[in-house]
C-alpha positions in Angstrom: 10.2 22.1 -15.7 8.9 22.1 -12.5 10.7 23.3 -9.0 12.6 20.2 -7.7 12.7 19.4 -4.1 15.4 17.2 -2.8 15.1 15.6 0.5 17.2 13.1 2.4 15.8 9.6 2.4 15.4 8.5 6.1 17.1 5.7 7.6 20.6 6.4 6.6 23.4 5.4 8.6 26.9 7.2 9.5 29.8 4.7 9.8 28.3 2.0 12.2 25.7 4.5 13.7 22.3 4.6 12.9 19.4 4.7 11.7 19.1 8.3 11.3 16.8 10.7 9.7 17.4 14.3 8.8 15.4 16.9 10.9 15.7 19.6 8.4 14.1 17.3 5.5 11.4 16.2 8.2 10.4 19.9 8.7 9.7 20.2 4.9 8.1 16.7 4.7 5.7 17.8 7.3 4.8 20.8 5.3 4.1 18.2 2.1 2.2 15.7 4.6 -0.2 18.6 5.4 -0.9 20.0 2.2 -0.4 16.8 -0.2 -1.1 19.0 -3.4 2.5 20.4 -2.9 3.7 16.7 -3.8 1.6 17.4 -7.4 3.1 21.0 -7.9 7.0 20.5 -7.3 9.0 17.2 -8.4 9.8 15.6 -4.9 13.2 13.6 -5.2 14.7 11.6 -2.4 18.2 11.2 -2.3 20.8 9.1 0.0 22.6 10.9 2.5 26.1 9.5 1.2 28.0 12.3 -0.8 28.2 12.8 -3.7 24.6 13.5 -4.1 24.6 13.1 -7.9 21.1 14.5 -8.6 21.7 17.7 -6.8 25.4 18.2 -8.0 24.4 17.8 -11.6 22.2 20.6 -11.1 23.7 23.1 -8.7 27.2 21.7 -8.2 29.4 20.0 -5.7 29.6 22.7 -3.4 25.7 23.1 -2.8 24.7 19.4 -2.4 23.0 20.0 1.2 19.5 18.7 1.4 16.8 19.6 1.6 17.2 22.0 -1.4 14.6 23.3 -3.6 15.9 23.8 -7.1 13.8 26.3 -8.7 12.7 25.9 -12.6 13.7 28.6 -14.9 10.1 29.6 -15.4 9.8 30.3 -11.6 9.0 33.8 -11.0 10.6 36.0 -8.4 10.5 34.4 -4.5 8.4 36.0 -2.1 9.8 38.6 0.4 12.1 37.1 2.8 13.3 34.2 0.8 16.9 34.0 0.2 17.6 32.6 -3.3 21.2 31.1 -4.1 22.6 30.8 -7.6 24.9 28.4 -9.1 25.6 28.8 -13.0 21.9 29.2 -14.4 20.4 27.6 -11.5 18.6 29.3 -8.5 17.9 27.3 -5.4 16.8 27.7 -1.8 18.6 25.7 0.8 17.1 26.7 4.1 14.4 24.8 5.4 12.7 27.9 6.7 12.8 29.4 3.2 11.8 26.4 1.5 8.5 26.1 3.5 7.9 29.9 3.3 8.3 30.0 -0.6 6.2 26.8 -1.0 3.6 28.2 1.2 3.5 31.7 -0.4 3.7 30.3 -4.3 1.4 27.6 -3.9 -1.3 29.2 -1.5 -1.1 27.1 1.5 -0.8 28.1 5.2 2.2 30.0 6.5 4.0 29.1 9.7 2.8 31.0 12.6 
């Protein structure tokens, strides 16, 4: 199993307002755009903004359905320094956009943020 990266699908509405995009998702999406090989290294899953976000809930629970979130494969080794990993049951995940980018840069050997 690969690490799974969940990103909010752009163009969502809140009540009668919108369309919107998630700025945190955009920052992670930007790294994927700069380094397209990351799309092959992890499973990228786009989810709707409306809750519950079932694919995320199934893996890390209802209390952890924010996005973007990177759910780590059980085979993934330890994270790099400075990356906070949270745990839900047996699953480990990263839910900070900055830490997701730092982890992806370190694990997959692409440039780091200055």
